[in-house]
N, C-alpha and C positions, 0 to 999 in steps of 0.2 A: 566619559570615554565613548566615542562613536562606535557603533557596531562594526566588527571586523569580519572579513571573509578570508578563507584560505584559497589561494590560487597558485598552483605549481610551486609549492614550497615557501610562499610568502604570505604574510598576514597583511591584508590591505583594508583600508577604510571602505566600507560597503558602498558609500556614495561614489567613490572613485574607481571602483572595480570595473574592469573591461576586458573583453576578448575581441579578436578580429571579427569584423562583419563578414569576412570571407571564410570563417570557420565552418566546416561541414555540419558541426553541431548546431550552428545558427541557421545556415542556409537550408539544411535538409533534415534536421532533427536526428543526426547521426550521433547518438550517444545513449548511455544508460544511466540510471540513477537508483539510489536507495534512500528511503526515508526511515529514520530511526528516532527513537525517543530516549532521552536521558532523564533520570530522576535523581536530583542531587548529585550530579556528575557521574552517576552509574549508568552506563550505556546498556539499554535493554536488548538482549538477544543479539549482541554485537557479532558474535561468530557466525550465527545463522545468516545474518544480512550480508556479511562479507563473503561467506561461502557462495551465496547466490550472485553477488556482484562479480566475483572472479569467474564463476561458471559462465555468466553472460559474456564477459570479456573474452574468454577462451572461445566460446561457440561463435561469437560474432567477429572473431579474428582481429582483436586488438593486441598490439604489442605494448607492454608497460614494464617499467622498472620498479615501481613502488610495490610494497607488500602490506600485509594487514597491520603490522606493527607501526609502520609509517603513518597509515591512515588513523589508527587509534590514537597515536601520539598527537597528530594534528587536531583531531576532534577534541581531546582533553584540553589542549592549549587554547583552542578557540572558545570552548566553554568558559574557561577562566578569563580570557580577554573580554568576553561579552558579559561577564558577571552573571553567569547562569549556574554557578556551583550549587546554589541552594533552592533551585526551582526546577520545574519540568521544562524541558526544551525539545524542540523539533530539530533534528539534525538531517541535513540533506547532503549526500555525496553524489557528485556528478562527474562522470567520465565521458568526454566528448572527443570525437575524432578531430585531429588538429588540421590536417590538410589532405587533399586528394592530388593525385598525379596530374589528372586533367578533370574535366567536368564531373564525370561519374566513376572514374577509375580510382579505387581506394588505394592509398598508400598504406599497405598493411604493416610496414615497419616503422612508421612514424610514432613517436611518443605522443600519447593523447594528453589533453588537458585534464587536470584533476582539480576540481572545485569543491569546497565544503562550506556550507553555511550552517549557522546555529541561531535560533531565535526562541524566545519564551513562548510557551503554549498558553493561549487564552484560557482562563479559568471559568469555563461555562459548561463543562462536561456533566456535572452532577445534575443540573436541572434537566438537560436533554435526556440523560439516562432515566430519570423518573417519568418523563413524559412519553418517550418513545419517538422513533423517527417515522417519517412518511416517505415512501418510495413510490416512484412511478416507472413504468416500462418505457425505455427509450424507443424512439422511432427507428433507431439504427438496428438492423438485424444482422447479427454475426452468423457465419457458418459455425456449425457445432464443434468441429474438430479439424485436425490436419494442418493447422497453421502454427508452426513452432514459435513464431515471433511473439505470440500472446503470453508465453511463459517468461518473457523478459520485460523489465521495466524500461521502456524506451522513452527517450526525450520526445519522440514523435507521439505526443500525447493528446492530439486534438480530438480524436474520437471520444476519449473520456471527458475532455473539457466540454465538448458539444453536448454530450449526454447529461453531464452535470448541470449545465445551464438550461437544458430542457426542464430538469427537475425544479430548479430555482424559479423559472418562469411560471411553473404550475403551482408554486407555493409548497413544493416538496423539498426534502433534504438530500435525496440520493436517487440515482437512476439505475435501473436494472436492465442488463443486456440479456435478451432472449433471442432464439433463432426463429426462422419462419415457421417451424413446426412446434413452436412454443417450448423448446428445451431451455431450461434456466441455466445461465452461465455464471455471471458474477455481476457486481455493481461497478459503477464508474470508478470508485476509489476504495472498494472493499470486496471481500469475499462474503458469501451469504450462507447461512445455516438455517434449517427449520427443525422444529421439534414436533414429533407426532407419536402419541402413545408411549411416551417415555424414551424414545430413541431420538438421537440427534443425527440429522442427515445433511450432507453437503455435496455439491457437484464434484465429480471425480476429476482428477488431473488429466484424464484422457480427453476432456473437453477443452475448448479454447479459453482457458482461464489462467490467471497468474497463480503460481504456487506461493501463496501468501505466507509470510513468516508467522504472523499471528494465527492464521488458519491452521498451520501445521502444529503450532504449540497447543491450540485448543484440541486438536485431534489427539496429540500425545497425552494431554491431561485427561481426556475422556478415557483413553485406554488404561492409563495408570490407575484411575479411580473406578474402574468397572462400569463406566457409563457407556451404553451401547451407541457406537458411532458408526455411521454407514456412509461410504463414499460411493456415489452412483450417479447415473443419469437422472436428472430431476425434471419433471414436467411442470408446466405452469399451474395445472390444476392442483398439484400437491402443495403449492404455495397457498392457494385459496383455502385448502383444507387443513393447514398447519395449526397446531395448538399455540405455538410461539415461533417467532422468527427473530434472529439477531444477525448483525453483520460485524465483520472484524477488519481492522487495519492497525498499523503499528502506532499511530498517534492516538486514535480514539479507543483502542483496545477492543472491547466488546460493547456493542450498543443495541438495545432492544428496538424492535420495529413494531409500530402500532397499526400501520395501514399500508396496503399495497394497492395501487390503482383504485382508490376509493373503497376498497374492501377492508373492513376492520379485522385485524388478525387477533389482537389480544382479547380474550374472553375472560380475563382475570386481571389482577393488578399488574402494572408494569413496574419493573421487569417480571416476567413469569418465573416460576420456581426453577425450571431448568436453566434459564438464562442467568438468573442470580447465582445459582450453584456454580456454574462454569465460570462466571465472572469472579467469584470469591476465590476459587481454585487458581484461576489465572493470575490474580493479584498476588497470591501467595507464592506462585512460581516465579514471579518477577522480582521478589524481594531477595 
């Protein structure tokens, strides 16, 4: 059976799926998305992802008639259609503006397009988890705060893609966004944590970063298990002095970092003790 995708209430063969080239989502990146993981058809942290999606839709002034149950039902049917019930799958929900009144005047009342995809996750995570990732600083310098758009997962994703490809070109796995004054923000497709003297530290949401779902669940797990967790402004020199570093996103979960900008972080086995502890607790929370 060919892979299917869900578009506006219909399940369509992926090869034949299409939207208008005049869609603002295509022309201008006017849309939002969520990436989730399912494990044996169990959708991990579904409610948290959907809460963030609907929060973005409200703040960015989308009108929509679908609800969370409609989305969940569509995801489960798509998982079944694509024969993903017994494996790990990456789920992507896309909501894009369907039309403008004229070139840049948004039609706030138009129903948006709702697209959902589901595909199997490649099974290479364990090897990378044992080796650790390499991160480089992107040449892009963000402002540290006051841009509310960074808290939304926008289809206009080119900044992240460009940074990610800087990393690939340098033989690295991920790119780090910092500011001109060396404040650490986040990575191109993940949030960042560092470990120092037994405490786990991550940039605060007052900075221009995404409120990651995995990020928040790691924070919750630390609080629940009496692990000291600090959210604050982080300077680049703290990265260089960290005992451990790990990054988080919804597909890779928690991944240890072995090097940042040619500076070796891990002074012990990878993953470090704190990273491994949080990873174990996170996996238990997902079950």
